[in-house]
N, C-alpha and C positions, 0 to 999 in steps of 0.2 A: 048644656055646659060645655064650653070650648076648652079643650086640653092645651097645655103649653107646648110650643113647638121648639125642638132642639135644632137650631140652625147649623150646628157643627157636625151633626150626624151624616149628612150627605157627603161632606168633604172627607170625613174619615173613611167612609165606604169606598169612595173613589180612589183614595190613596191605597187602600188594601187591594183593590182590584188591579191597580197598576203594578203593585209589588208582586202579585201572584202571576199575572198573565202577560205583563209587558215584555217584549223581546229585548235581549241584551244588545248593547251597541257592539260594533265591530271591535272596538278597543277592548271591551270587557271580555269578548269571546276569544281574543288572540292569546296563545300561550306565552309565558314569559320568554323573552329572547335569550338565546345562549350567547356567551362571549365569543366574538369572532376569532380571537387568537388562542383559544383553548386547544387541548390535545385532540378534541374531536374534529378540528380543522384538517387533520391529516387523514381522515377517513370519510367515506370509503376511498381506497386507492383505485384509480382507473387505469385499465390496460388498453382496451380498444381493439379494433379489427386490424388485420395485416394491411400494410400499405406499401406503395412502391415509390422509390426515389432513384432517379437516373437509371432505371432498368433493374434495380435490386429490390427484392421484396423483403420487408422487415416485419417480423411478428413480435409484438410486445409480449413480454413474459416477466413473471415475478421471480427473477433470479436473485437469490439471497446473497450468494458469494460472488457476485459480478466483479471482475477485475480485468481491465483492458488497457492497452496503450494505443494512442492515436494522436490526432491533432485537434486543437481547440482554437477558437477565435472569438472575439467580442462581437456583440450585436447591439443594435439600438433598442431591441425589444426587452421587456422585463424590467422589474424594479427590484431593489434590494440585492442580496447575494443569491441570485437564482440562475437557472440554466435550462436548456432544452436538450432532450435526448430522445432517440428513436424507439427504444425498446423497454426501458425500465418503467416501473409503475409511476403514475403521477398522483400525488406527490411522493417523492422519495428523496433520500439524502445520500450524497456521495462526497468523498474526499478527492479533490483534484490537485495533482502534484505537477509542478513544472519540471520537466526533465532537464531544463537548462540551469535552473537555480536550486532545485530541491525544495522550494517553498510549497507548502500544502495548505489548502483552505477547505472549509466545509461549505457545500453548495446545496440548495434545495432545488430539485428538478420540478418544474411547474408546467412545462410546455413540450410539445412534440417538435422534433427537429434534430439537426438541420435538414431542411427540405430540399437541399441541393448540395452537390459537391461531395467531397470525401471526408468532411470533418466528423470527428467522433462526438463532439459536444460543442454547444454554443453557450457563451456566458453573457449575463447582463453587463451593462457598463460598470456597475459597482463591483461585480465579481471579477471582471477582467482587470480592473484597476488593482484590486486586492492581490490577485495572483501575479501582477506585473507584466501583463501581455498586451497592454493597450497599444493600438497601432500596428501590431504584428498581423500580417495576413493569416498566418496560422502558426501555432506554437506546439511543440511536442509535449504531451501530457500523459499522465496515468490517471484513470478514473476507477475508483474503487467504492462500491456501495457499503455504507456503514449504518449503524443504528445509534445515533448520538443521544445523549441524555436530554430530557424534556426541556431544561433551561436553554440549551443551545437550539433546539427545535423552535421554541417560542421566540427566541431572538431573530431567527431567520424569517419566521412567519410575520414578525412585526417590521420587517424591512431592515433590521440591523444585521451586524456581522457577528459570527461566533469567533472565539479565540483561535489564533493561528495554531496549526499542528506543529509537531517537531519536524524540523527539516529532514528530508531523506538523505542518508549518508551517501557520499560519492560512490562507494562500492556498489550499492544497490542501484544508483542512477546508471552506472555503467552497464549493468545487466539489463535494465529496462530499455536503454538506448539500443543495445544490441538486439533485443527482441523487436523493437520498432523497425530497425534496419532489415531484419529478416522478413518482416511482413511486406516490405516494399514501400517505396515512397508513395504517399497519398493513399495508403490502404489502412482501414481500421478493422480490427479483429476483436470480438467479444469473447473472452475466455471465462469458463465457468468457475475456475478455481483460483487460488492465490498464485501470484507470479512467483517463479523460482528465485530463490535466494542465491547469492554468489557462492560457488563451490569452494572447497579448500584450495589454498594456493598450491600450485604444482611443485613437487619436490624433484629437483634435477639430480640425476645420478652423479656421484663424485667422480672426477676424472682420475684414472690411475696414475700414480707417481712412478715415472720411469727412472730407475737408478742408472747413472752413467757407468760404463765399464771402467774397472780399476786399471790404472796404468801399470804396465809390466815392471817388475822389479829389475833394477840394473845390477847385473852380476859383474864384478870386477874381474879383469884378466888375471890368470895365474902366472906369477913371475917364473922365469927360467931359473935353474939352479945356479947359474953363473952370476946373474944380476938380480938383485932384489929391488923391485920397484914398488914404492908405496902407492898403491892404487887409491885414487880419490873416489869415494862412493858418494854419488849425488843422492840426497834424500828423496824419497818418493813424494810426489805431490799429494797434498792432503785430500782425502776422500770427501766429496761434498756431502753434507748432512741433509737428509730429506726433511723439509719443513712440513709441519702438520697442515693438512687441508682444512680450512674453516668450514664447519658444517653449514648446510643450508638452513636458514632460520624459517621455521614454520610460523604461521599465524597462531598466536598463543590463545586466542579466544574463539569460542563457538557458542551457538545457541542450541540447547537440547530441548526437543519437543516431548520426549517421553522415552521410557524403557519398557520393553515387552518380553515376556517369555515365549511368545508365539511369533515366529518370523513373518508369517503371513500378515498379522496385524501391523507389524513394524513396516513391512513393505507398502501396505495400503496407505499409512499415514505419510510415509516419505514421498509417495507418488502424488498425494494431494497437496503437500506443502512444498514440493520441489526440493526435498532434502535428500539425505543419504542414510543408509543403515550401516552401523558399525557394531561388530560383535564385542561383547564385554562379559566373558565368563559364560554364565548360563542365560544371559539376557541379550536382547538386541536393542541398541540405542539409536534413536532417530535424531539426527542433527542437521543443522543448516549453517552454511557460511563458514568462513574462516576470517577472523578480523585481527588486525594488527594492534588495535587499542581497545581498552575496555569501553571507551565512549562509543566507538562504532558498534560494538556488540550490544550495548544498552539501547542504542537507537534502533537496531534491527529487532531487539526484543520487544520494544514498544509497538512496532509495526505488526509483529506476529500476534501479540496479545490483542491488538485492536482487530485483527482478522479472525479472532475467535479461539486462538490457541492459548487458553488461559493457564495451562500447566507449563508453558515454556519458561526456561531459566538460562541464565548465562553461566557457562562453565569453561574451565581451562581445557584446551584441546590436548589430548594425549593419545 
């Protein structure tokens, strides 16, 4: 007797074998791709080995409070708002301030350089245009490392620009230009701490008021007994009245970083922030700057808070 044959059984067995033992395709084995523009695009940060440019050895380092003045120029390399630096980690983010105009922009450092000359930083064409230094062989700038929020980081990673920062006040620009002049033309210096803020305006001593000598009184001659002569007495000239000297006006605003009962702690903070220590009863106050208007003081406050001094506040100088 011939049994019936199920012709679908071999096909089912073959399908099961393929499902159990067949290798996966390359597309099936690949992990899901991560977004290119996510926060992970900033990690890991790369430092690299020391290198030499024009006889000077540069050692890359992860300097958190990097703050330096020098010169910048535009380059044909790079896209978006990006730049090149010799020692800061790649990538990292810096605020670049033009010492000519006070304009400040946020830049993403993506390359090593400049590889020749005495420039502190090179900017991509878009970054140079945003800072306003296109066509300049070199422009005086301040470069300060910052930790911007993720939306601004994402904008720079996508080739877009972050919002402009508050313009640096003229009083601080004067201090930064003086620092650059002290470094010498064409020299770039990397400073580990915040740049010093402008000190209190000098108080000139009041000039002494010199009182003129009083004119001697005129004594009339005594008449003789024979003849009585009415002597005419001239009135004494009026004595000049001393005018009050106008006091020297001090800058009415300052920025206070903190108050401490320990003088050593106050001295340490003042040294790091470029400020001064003032006694106030049983405490020591650390202050920076002297500003003629509240607007200048507020601008300096924004810079200090961005540098990490979150407890800073504007106060009246006294």
